[in-house]
KOLGU-940560 format. One record per residue (C-alpha): x, y, z. Coordinates in Angstrom, 3 decimals. Layout:
// residues N
px:X; py:Y; pz:Z;
...
END
This chain:
// residues 276
px:61.608; py:16.294; pz:-64.348;
px:58.002; py:16.596; pz:-63.189;
px:57.178; py:16.946; pz:-59.515;
px:54.531; py:14.980; pz:-57.638;
px:52.001; py:17.825; pz:-57.613;
px:52.187; py:18.213; pz:-61.386;
px:51.510; py:14.514; pz:-61.893;
px:48.774; py:14.388; pz:-59.237;
px:46.836; py:17.135; pz:-61.029;
px:46.243; py:14.757; pz:-63.949;
px:45.310; py:11.741; pz:-61.828;
px:41.506; py:12.304; pz:-61.569;
px:41.128; py:12.334; pz:-65.341;
px:43.446; py:9.362; pz:-65.724;
px:41.131; py:7.514; pz:-63.313;
px:38.078; py:8.601; pz:-65.322;
px:39.554; py:7.186; pz:-68.518;
px:40.730; py:3.971; pz:-66.858;
px:37.317; py:3.366; pz:-65.277;
px:35.554; py:3.868; pz:-68.610;
px:38.090; py:1.624; pz:-70.334;
px:37.684; py:-1.228; pz:-67.841;
px:34.061; py:-0.670; pz:-66.791;
px:34.992; py:-0.758; pz:-63.125;
px:36.167; py:1.671; pz:-60.476;
px:38.302; py:-1.013; pz:-58.855;
px:40.011; py:-2.099; pz:-62.062;
px:40.361; py:1.424; pz:-63.430;
px:41.818; py:2.837; pz:-60.238;
px:44.240; py:-0.085; pz:-60.041;
px:45.585; py:0.657; pz:-63.512;
px:45.813; py:4.385; pz:-62.743;
px:47.700; py:3.654; pz:-59.523;
px:50.030; py:1.291; pz:-61.369;
px:50.782; py:4.009; pz:-63.921;
px:51.529; py:6.496; pz:-61.160;
px:53.778; py:3.999; pz:-59.389;
px:55.636; py:3.212; pz:-62.614;
px:56.358; py:6.896; pz:-63.168;
px:57.412; py:7.386; pz:-59.543;
px:59.854; py:4.483; pz:-59.662;
px:61.112; py:5.194; pz:-63.160;
px:60.502; py:8.771; pz:-64.384;
px:62.018; py:7.753; pz:-67.722;
px:58.798; py:5.806; pz:-68.336;
px:57.249; py:9.099; pz:-69.448;
px:57.610; py:9.143; pz:-73.214;
px:59.636; py:11.933; pz:-74.738;
px:57.878; py:14.087; pz:-77.299;
px:54.596; py:14.070; pz:-75.348;
px:53.317; py:16.522; pz:-72.771;
px:52.877; py:15.218; pz:-69.226;
px:49.166; py:14.475; pz:-69.610;
px:49.569; py:12.420; pz:-72.786;
px:52.671; py:10.687; pz:-71.440;
px:50.735; py:9.477; pz:-68.389;
px:48.027; py:8.009; pz:-70.622;
px:50.691; py:6.197; pz:-72.621;
px:52.118; py:4.657; pz:-69.449;
px:48.641; py:3.524; pz:-68.389;
px:47.886; py:2.042; pz:-71.820;
px:51.228; py:0.242; pz:-71.860;
px:50.386; py:-1.402; pz:-68.532;
px:46.811; py:-2.166; pz:-69.621;
px:48.067; py:-3.645; pz:-72.898;
px:50.550; py:-5.871; pz:-71.064;
px:47.600; py:-7.978; pz:-69.857;
px:46.872; py:-10.427; pz:-72.720;
px:43.122; py:-10.551; pz:-72.042;
px:42.853; py:-6.817; pz:-72.713;
px:44.202; py:-7.236; pz:-76.229;
px:41.916; py:-10.070; pz:-77.271;
px:38.728; py:-9.791; pz:-79.270;
px:36.088; py:-11.269; pz:-76.981;
px:32.512; py:-11.440; pz:-78.189;
px:30.331; py:-14.208; pz:-76.768;
px:26.926; py:-14.609; pz:-78.405;
px:23.880; py:-16.195; pz:-76.819;
px:22.867; py:-19.446; pz:-78.467;
px:19.332; py:-18.184; pz:-79.119;
px:20.318; py:-14.644; pz:-80.104;
px:19.409; py:-13.347; pz:-83.529;
px:22.231; py:-11.925; pz:-85.684;
px:21.115; py:-8.393; pz:-84.812;
px:21.186; py:-9.177; pz:-81.102;
px:24.573; py:-10.849; pz:-81.242;
px:26.139; py:-8.127; pz:-83.377;
px:26.641; py:-5.345; pz:-80.880;
px:29.225; py:-3.055; pz:-79.368;
px:30.657; py:-6.194; pz:-77.768;
px:31.941; py:-7.019; pz:-81.264;
px:34.317; py:-4.057; pz:-81.189;
px:37.927; py:-5.060; pz:-80.648;
px:39.840; py:-3.289; pz:-77.868;
px:41.934; py:-0.983; pz:-80.069;
px:39.010; py:0.832; pz:-81.755;
px:37.422; py:1.328; pz:-78.323;
px:40.675; py:2.686; pz:-76.909;
px:41.107; py:5.137; pz:-79.780;
px:37.444; py:6.127; pz:-79.595;
px:37.652; py:6.910; pz:-75.871;
px:40.931; py:8.778; pz:-76.188;
px:39.454; py:10.942; pz:-78.927;
px:35.892; py:11.543; pz:-77.767;
px:36.184; py:11.481; pz:-73.983;
px:39.724; py:12.729; pz:-73.413;
px:39.967; py:15.057; pz:-76.408;
px:43.254; py:13.818; pz:-77.844;
px:43.939; py:14.472; pz:-81.516;
px:44.534; py:11.615; pz:-83.942;
px:48.206; py:12.595; pz:-84.105;
px:48.628; py:12.224; pz:-80.342;
px:46.572; py:9.021; pz:-80.182;
px:48.837; py:7.535; pz:-82.839;
px:51.758; py:8.048; pz:-80.458;
px:49.812; py:6.655; pz:-77.503;
px:48.864; py:3.396; pz:-79.242;
px:51.867; py:3.136; pz:-81.588;
px:49.837; py:3.123; pz:-84.784;
px:49.945; py:5.299; pz:-87.936;
px:47.700; py:8.361; pz:-87.851;
px:45.661; py:7.120; pz:-90.812;
px:44.956; py:3.842; pz:-89.011;
px:43.900; py:5.676; pz:-85.850;
px:41.413; py:7.761; pz:-87.831;
px:40.048; py:4.617; pz:-89.446;
px:39.695; py:2.904; pz:-86.062;
px:37.819; py:5.874; pz:-84.597;
px:35.465; py:5.945; pz:-87.583;
px:34.956; py:2.191; pz:-87.276;
px:34.031; py:2.458; pz:-83.604;
px:31.672; py:5.390; pz:-84.196;
px:29.827; py:3.598; pz:-86.998;
px:29.464; py:0.401; pz:-84.987;
px:28.170; py:2.233; pz:-81.925;
px:25.780; py:4.446; pz:-83.889;
px:24.289; py:1.409; pz:-85.602;
px:24.064; py:-0.964; pz:-82.661;
px:23.496; py:0.688; pz:-79.307;
px:19.938; py:1.632; pz:-78.376;
px:18.535; py:1.818; pz:-74.863;
px:15.574; py:3.115; pz:-72.882;
px:17.049; py:5.868; pz:-70.725;
px:15.891; py:7.340; pz:-67.420;
px:17.289; py:10.822; pz:-66.770;
px:17.518; py:11.989; pz:-63.153;
px:18.168; py:15.741; pz:-63.313;
px:16.505; py:18.600; pz:-61.431;
px:17.495; py:21.518; pz:-63.698;
px:14.911; py:21.815; pz:-66.487;
px:17.166; py:23.345; pz:-69.133;
px:19.917; py:20.808; pz:-68.540;
px:17.483; py:17.885; pz:-68.577;
px:15.976; py:19.122; pz:-71.862;
px:19.419; py:19.460; pz:-73.433;
px:20.427; py:16.030; pz:-72.190;
px:17.163; py:14.474; pz:-73.381;
px:17.616; py:15.914; pz:-76.877;
px:21.225; py:14.777; pz:-76.970;
px:20.402; py:11.234; pz:-75.838;
px:17.593; py:10.907; pz:-78.384;
px:19.860; py:12.275; pz:-81.103;
px:22.159; py:9.336; pz:-80.353;
px:19.293; py:6.957; pz:-81.122;
px:18.164; py:6.168; pz:-77.579;
px:14.670; py:6.619; pz:-76.122;
px:14.105; py:8.694; pz:-72.990;
px:11.412; py:6.958; pz:-70.922;
px:11.251; py:9.573; pz:-68.187;
px:12.861; py:12.554; pz:-66.487;
px:12.909; py:12.660; pz:-62.680;
px:13.702; py:15.695; pz:-60.526;
px:13.723; py:13.975; pz:-57.139;
px:14.694; py:10.683; pz:-55.536;
px:11.033; py:9.663; pz:-55.173;
px:10.195; py:10.460; pz:-58.794;
px:13.213; py:8.474; pz:-59.937;
px:12.058; py:5.387; pz:-58.041;
px:8.524; py:5.677; pz:-59.421;
px:9.609; py:6.071; pz:-63.047;
px:12.160; py:3.272; pz:-62.756;
px:9.513; py:0.849; pz:-61.464;
px:7.117; py:1.815; pz:-64.258;
px:9.527; py:1.861; pz:-67.202;
px:12.380; py:-0.526; pz:-66.286;
px:15.056; py:1.532; pz:-68.098;
px:18.092; py:-0.002; pz:-69.751;
px:20.312; py:2.910; pz:-68.713;
px:20.177; py:5.592; pz:-66.017;
px:21.788; py:9.014; pz:-66.288;
px:21.789; py:10.752; pz:-62.904;
px:22.824; py:14.152; pz:-61.617;
px:24.450; py:14.130; pz:-58.203;
px:22.382; py:16.874; pz:-56.515;
px:18.573; py:16.774; pz:-56.861;
px:15.758; py:19.281; pz:-56.316;
px:14.543; py:17.876; pz:-52.994;
px:18.004; py:18.097; pz:-51.490;
px:18.588; py:14.394; pz:-51.944;
px:21.432; py:12.837; pz:-53.860;
px:21.315; py:11.173; pz:-57.244;
px:23.646; py:8.614; pz:-55.710;
px:20.910; py:7.720; pz:-53.211;
px:18.248; py:7.581; pz:-55.929;
px:20.363; py:5.206; pz:-57.983;
px:21.137; py:3.105; pz:-54.923;
px:17.387; py:2.708; pz:-54.316;
px:16.802; py:1.635; pz:-57.918;
px:19.721; py:-0.791; pz:-58.013;
px:18.412; py:-2.516; pz:-54.891;
px:15.697; py:-4.049; pz:-57.073;
px:17.348; py:-4.411; pz:-60.478;
px:20.629; py:-4.268; pz:-62.364;
px:21.052; py:-1.419; pz:-64.825;
px:24.097; py:0.550; pz:-66.015;
px:24.428; py:4.067; pz:-64.622;
px:26.170; py:7.202; pz:-65.863;
px:26.555; py:10.014; pz:-63.337;
px:26.565; py:13.705; pz:-64.227;
px:28.412; py:16.375; pz:-62.271;
px:29.923; py:19.816; pz:-62.587;
px:32.656; py:18.776; pz:-60.152;
px:34.172; py:15.518; pz:-61.453;
px:37.250; py:15.768; pz:-59.245;
px:35.047; py:15.118; pz:-56.202;
px:34.070; py:11.720; pz:-57.614;
px:37.497; py:10.737; pz:-58.916;
px:39.471; py:10.624; pz:-55.677;
px:39.865; py:6.853; pz:-55.480;
px:39.327; py:7.091; pz:-51.712;
px:35.814; py:5.563; pz:-51.567;
px:33.225; py:3.824; pz:-53.768;
px:32.733; py:6.139; pz:-56.758;
px:31.047; py:5.965; pz:-60.199;
px:32.667; py:4.022; pz:-63.002;
px:31.064; py:6.248; pz:-65.661;
px:31.048; py:10.010; pz:-65.311;
px:30.019; py:12.933; pz:-67.532;
px:31.088; py:16.476; pz:-66.743;
px:28.834; py:19.505; pz:-67.130;
px:28.564; py:21.187; pz:-69.587;
px:27.955; py:18.177; pz:-71.828;
px:29.695; py:17.519; pz:-75.096;
px:27.927; py:15.352; pz:-77.662;
px:30.908; py:13.096; pz:-78.320;
px:31.669; py:12.606; pz:-74.630;
px:28.085; py:11.562; pz:-73.877;
px:28.205; py:9.105; pz:-76.774;
px:31.499; py:7.640; pz:-75.586;
px:30.453; py:7.213; pz:-71.960;
px:27.022; py:5.775; pz:-72.790;
px:28.606; py:3.313; pz:-75.212;
px:31.041; py:2.070; pz:-72.578;
px:28.335; py:1.725; pz:-69.920;
px:26.189; py:-0.349; pz:-72.289;
px:29.232; py:-2.269; pz:-73.520;
px:30.058; py:-3.612; pz:-70.075;
px:26.409; py:-4.154; pz:-69.188;
px:26.006; py:-6.337; pz:-72.261;
px:29.174; py:-8.256; pz:-71.457;
px:27.748; py:-9.049; pz:-68.035;
px:24.400; py:-10.122; pz:-69.479;
px:26.055; py:-12.350; pz:-72.080;
px:28.126; py:-13.997; pz:-69.398;
px:31.520; py:-12.474; pz:-70.176;
px:33.987; py:-12.406; pz:-67.349;
px:34.992; py:-8.913; pz:-66.220;
px:38.312; py:-7.604; pz:-67.419;
px:41.266; py:-8.592; pz:-65.258;
px:42.586; py:-6.356; pz:-62.525;
px:46.361; py:-6.193; pz:-62.205;
px:46.338; py:-7.789; pz:-58.782;
px:44.409; py:-10.795; pz:-60.080;
px:46.625; py:-11.597; pz:-63.053;
px:48.634; py:-14.753; pz:-62.592;
px:52.166; py:-15.027; pz:-63.856;
END
């Protein structure tokens, strides 16, 4: 039997995964809360043969998968889009994305993922490879990096470009970020929380989003502070120090949901909005 404190210790990272999976703080936190409630009411919901962390993810995925819309392939294409434009990460079915996130962002092995999604290990490995190939071939964006530490910004710039994206500018302050954003109109923003002039990356992004819509990935050495669920918080979060696969996973999800919005897809359902 696990006590409340043991379960609560895993909750921030469960929220991080759920937000990336759904593309929304509200939806992700709702699923995480539902998983926690399910375990509180029925401790037997935690699967045997898994450690507590993995068992919590399985509960969350079971709840997420119980919503039919989350299991459907949904890939609207603009009438005037070329085949290359229409064929994007939006074409990925939910299961490859789930396996990809579990592996790259949460660090689960293929053996554990197989237990979480109830699929053979060989199929899980194939699904992860499928998602990686699709994302590598299809996702390209102009990226604005907001980061005040030179070494970190250089590492992040090299990593982002290695993934096939183009860095259109690096800003160290809130003012620089606004200037570069106006000049370059980036397709993705990656922002540190604390900037050189004492301002916040959250404020810089808020300024930019007042004039345009663009997906944002936040960067922090203290992810727990932005995964409380107590206030508006980022949907997409990368923890310092960076890992190549984690950056790829989070960027892909941010662009995935941005494209869905631009193509007119409805956002994924939140538990409270699902009709019987």
